[in-house]
N, CA and C of each residue as an Amber inpcrd file, in Angstrom:
protein
   246
 158.9700000 106.2140000 -85.9730000 158.7950000 107.2660000 -87.0610000
 158.9990000 106.6050000 -88.4830000 157.9510000 106.8000000 -89.4000000
 158.1820000 106.0970000 -90.5790000 159.3180000 106.7720000 -91.4910000
 160.1710000 105.9530000 -92.1380000 161.2150000 106.6590000 -92.9270000
 162.3290000 107.1700000 -92.1500000 162.3480000 107.1030000 -90.7440000
 163.3480000 107.6650000 -89.8960000 164.7200000 106.7770000 -90.0670000
 165.8510000 107.3350000 -90.4240000 167.0030000 106.6880000 -90.1900000
 168.0020000 107.4650000 -89.3210000 168.8470000 106.9030000 -88.8100000
 169.9670000 107.7160000 -88.0910000 170.6340000 108.7260000 -88.9210000
 171.0640000 108.3080000 -90.1850000 171.8630000 109.1140000 -91.0880000
 170.9810000 110.2450000 -91.4880000 169.6660000 110.0670000 -91.7960000
 168.6810000 111.1160000 -92.0860000 168.7030000 112.3220000 -90.9310000
 168.5620000 111.7540000 -89.7670000 168.3960000 112.6370000 -88.6730000
 169.5870000 113.4150000 -88.3040000 170.7950000 112.6540000 -88.4710000
 172.0730000 113.2950000 -88.0960000 172.3440000 114.3430000 -89.1860000
 172.1270000 114.1110000 -90.3940000 172.4390000 115.0450000 -91.5490000
 171.5510000 116.3620000 -91.5030000 170.5430000 116.3060000 -90.7130000
 169.6340000 117.5870000 -90.5790000 170.2200000 118.6630000 -89.6060000
 170.9910000 118.1340000 -88.7970000 171.6660000 118.9420000 -87.6640000
 172.7700000 119.5680000 -88.1630000 172.7750000 120.9880000 -88.1770000
 173.8130000 121.7750000 -88.7790000 174.3270000 122.7970000 -87.5700000
 173.5850000 123.1540000 -86.6640000 174.0100000 123.9750000 -85.6040000
 175.0160000 123.2950000 -84.6240000 176.0460000 123.9970000 -84.2590000
 176.9110000 123.4180000 -83.2570000 176.2700000 122.9720000 -81.9070000
 175.2820000 123.6680000 -81.3070000 174.6550000 123.3200000 -80.1680000
 173.8370000 122.0800000 -80.4470000 173.1320000 122.2360000 -81.5700000
 172.3160000 120.9590000 -82.0430000 173.0570000 119.7080000 -82.1780000
 174.3440000 119.8970000 -82.7980000 175.2520000 118.7900000 -82.9200000
 175.7240000 118.1110000 -81.5490000 175.9540000 119.0330000 -80.6690000
 176.1940000 118.4420000 -79.3470000 175.0910000 117.6060000 -78.6770000
 173.9920000 118.3260000 -78.8770000 172.7040000 117.6200000 -78.3870000
 172.4440000 116.2620000 -78.9210000 172.5800000 116.2190000 -80.2220000
 172.3480000 114.9560000 -81.0240000 173.4920000 114.0440000 -80.5960000
 174.5240000 114.5890000 -80.5420000 175.9150000 113.6190000 -80.0210000
 175.5870000 112.9350000 -78.7800000 175.2650000 113.6500000 -77.6930000
 174.9440000 113.0660000 -76.4740000 173.6220000 112.1010000 -76.4610000
 172.6260000 112.3800000 -77.1320000 171.4480000 111.5870000 -77.2300000
 171.8980000 110.3240000 -78.1260000 172.4790000 110.5900000 -79.2180000
 172.9020000 109.7470000 -80.1410000 173.8750000 108.5860000 -79.5690000
 174.7830000 108.9360000 -78.9250000 175.7440000 108.0050000 -78.2930000
 175.2260000 106.9920000 -77.3320000 174.1270000 107.5150000 -76.6330000
 173.5000000 106.5870000 -75.6170000 172.3090000 105.6280000 -76.2740000
 171.7470000 106.3160000 -77.1960000 170.4090000 105.7160000 -77.8700000
 170.6570000 104.9980000 -79.1300000 171.5630000 105.4860000 -80.1210000
 171.5440000 105.0680000 -81.3290000 172.8320000 104.6810000 -81.9630000
 173.8410000 104.4680000 -81.0390000 175.1830000 104.1390000 -81.4690000
 175.0510000 102.9190000 -82.3410000 174.6250000 101.7110000 -81.9750000
 174.6400000 100.5430000 -82.6080000 173.9490000 100.7110000 -84.0080000
 172.6680000 101.4290000 -84.1660000 172.1470000 101.8070000 -85.4260000
 173.1200000 102.5900000 -86.2840000 173.8320000 103.5450000 -85.7370000
 174.7690000 104.2850000 -86.4290000 175.8390000 103.3860000 -87.2080000
 176.4540000 102.6400000 -86.2890000 177.4170000 101.7970000 -86.8500000
 176.9510000 100.8730000 -87.8870000 175.8640000 100.3400000 -87.8970000
 175.2160000  99.4780000 -88.8400000 174.9440000 100.2220000 -90.0520000
 174.2330000 101.5070000 -89.9250000 174.1590000 102.2530000 -91.1080000
 175.2910000 102.7580000 -91.9370000 176.2260000 103.2000000 -91.0230000
 177.4700000 103.8650000 -91.7200000 178.2280000 102.6990000 -92.2210000
 178.4670000 101.5390000 -91.5070000 179.1980000 100.4970000 -92.1760000
 178.6170000 100.0270000 -93.3970000 177.2440000  99.8090000 -93.6540000
 176.5880000  99.5150000 -94.8690000 176.6690000 100.6550000 -95.7950000
 176.6810000 101.9050000 -95.4880000 176.9630000 102.8760000 -96.4750000
 178.1200000 102.9830000 -96.9240000 179.2330000 102.5770000 -96.2530000
 180.5740000 102.7230000 -96.7340000 180.8730000 101.4700000 -97.6370000
 180.1870000 100.2460000 -97.2470000 180.3640000  98.9500000 -98.0510000
 179.6950000  99.2790000 -99.4010000 178.4460000  99.9130000 -99.4430000
 177.7240000  99.9540000-100.8100000 178.0570000 101.1660000-101.6070000
 178.9890000 102.1310000-100.9110000 179.3580000 103.2390000-101.6100000
 178.5990000 104.5750000-101.5280000 177.6540000 104.4240000-100.7110000
 176.7370000 105.7900000-100.4660000 177.5260000 106.7670000 -99.6120000
 178.3810000 106.2560000 -98.7680000 179.1960000 107.0880000 -98.0660000
 180.6510000 106.8370000 -98.3640000 181.3700000 107.9000000 -98.6580000
 182.7730000 107.9650000 -99.0510000 183.5610000 108.7940000 -98.1370000
 184.8060000 108.6600000 -97.9830000 185.5660000 109.3130000 -97.1280000
 187.0470000 109.4580000 -97.8120000 187.7510000 110.5460000 -97.4900000
 189.1680000 110.6580000 -97.9910000 190.1380000 110.6400000 -96.8760000
 191.1680000 110.1040000 -97.1960000 192.4280000 109.9580000 -96.3640000
 193.5980000 110.3980000 -97.0750000 194.4200000 111.2080000 -96.2490000
 195.6490000 111.8240000 -96.8200000 196.6650000 110.8030000 -96.1330000
 197.2680000 110.0050000 -96.9290000 198.2470000 109.0760000 -96.5650000
 199.7770000 109.5540000 -96.9070000 200.5290000 109.5100000 -96.0270000
 202.0570000 109.8850000 -96.2990000 202.8510000 108.6790000 -95.6340000
 203.7920000 108.3120000 -96.5230000 204.5790000 107.0960000 -96.3360000
 205.8980000 107.5580000 -95.6890000 206.1440000 106.7850000 -94.5310000
 207.4680000 107.1210000 -93.6740000 207.5010000 107.8870000 -92.6250000
 207.9440000 107.3350000 -91.5280000 207.9940000 108.3120000 -90.4620000
 208.8150000 109.6970000 -90.5260000 209.7690000 109.4470000 -91.3880000
 210.6460000 110.8290000 -91.6730000 209.8170000 111.9580000 -92.3920000
 208.6360000 111.4870000 -92.8640000 207.7350000 112.6030000 -93.3760000
 206.7110000 113.0320000 -92.4410000 206.4840000 112.3600000 -91.3190000
 205.5850000 112.8030000 -90.3300000 205.6330000 114.2830000 -90.0540000
 206.8640000 114.8500000 -89.6450000 206.7960000 116.3000000 -89.2460000
 206.1690000 117.2120000 -90.2970000 206.7090000 116.9570000 -91.5820000
 206.0840000 117.8680000 -92.6580000 204.6140000 117.5990000 -92.8840000
 204.1590000 116.4480000 -92.7070000 202.7020000 116.0880000 -92.9340000
 201.9990000 116.7670000 -91.7650000 202.5860000 116.8120000 -90.5240000
 201.9450000 117.5380000 -89.4270000 201.7370000 118.9080000 -89.6230000
 202.8580000 119.5490000 -90.0590000 202.8590000 120.9990000 -90.3920000
 201.7530000 121.3500000 -91.4330000 201.8990000 120.4650000 -92.5820000
 200.8430000 120.6770000 -93.5170000 199.4310000 120.6000000 -93.1770000
 199.1320000 119.6050000 -92.1530000 197.8250000 119.5990000 -91.5700000
 197.4970000 120.7460000 -90.8940000 198.4140000 121.3490000 -90.0290000
 198.0700000 122.5850000 -89.3860000 197.9320000 123.8310000 -90.3820000
 198.4760000 123.7930000 -91.4320000 198.3120000 124.8040000 -92.5280000
 197.1000000 124.4450000 -93.5130000 196.5480000 123.4750000 -93.2020000
 195.3730000 123.1540000 -94.1310000 195.5850000 122.4430000 -95.5190000
 196.7730000 122.0040000 -95.6640000 197.1950000 121.3980000 -96.8460000
 196.6950000 119.8920000 -97.0300000 196.0870000 119.2650000 -96.1650000
 195.6780000 117.9020000 -96.3910000 194.2060000 117.9920000 -96.4790000
 193.6990000 116.8040000 -96.7450000 192.2750000 116.5880000 -96.7380000
 191.7790000 115.3220000 -96.0220000 190.6340000 115.3060000 -95.4270000
 190.2490000 114.0500000 -94.6910000 191.2470000 113.7410000 -93.4730000
 191.3300000 112.4390000 -93.3180000 192.1360000 112.0150000 -92.0630000
 193.5280000 111.8240000 -92.4980000 194.4710000 112.4660000 -91.8910000
 195.9670000 112.2400000 -92.1940000 196.4620000 111.1510000 -91.5460000
 197.2400000 110.3020000 -92.3280000 197.6210000 109.0050000 -91.8730000
 199.0470000 109.0860000 -92.2700000 200.0520000 108.7080000 -91.2320000
 201.4120000 108.5010000 -91.4460000 201.6410000 106.8940000 -91.4960000
 201.8040000 106.3340000 -92.5460000 202.1190000 104.8320000 -92.8900000
 203.5330000 104.4300000 -92.4950000 203.7840000 103.6800000 -91.4960000
 205.2010000 103.3220000 -91.1670000 205.2440000 101.7410000 -91.3530000
 205.9570000 101.3320000 -92.3610000 206.1360000  99.9070000 -92.4220000
 207.3270000  99.3280000 -91.8360000 207.2250000  98.2410000 -91.2940000
 208.3970000  97.6680000 -90.5130000 209.3490000  96.8980000 -91.2320000
């Protein structure tokens, strides 16, 4: 397909059932292409993501409760330094 990329195809799917279908086909047929395109997109800034980082294991319970209440954004990470 001219102009086909995994990202363009994946972005067009918005229905939950369609997303499952694409996911099943995607993982078997396009996983390597996906990793290459996503990695390049993150590296060159076309794809950005957010992480909510909380420092210290003692703050993990509050961070977890906040996540359940929708107070975080992106991926919640509890950073524990040794």
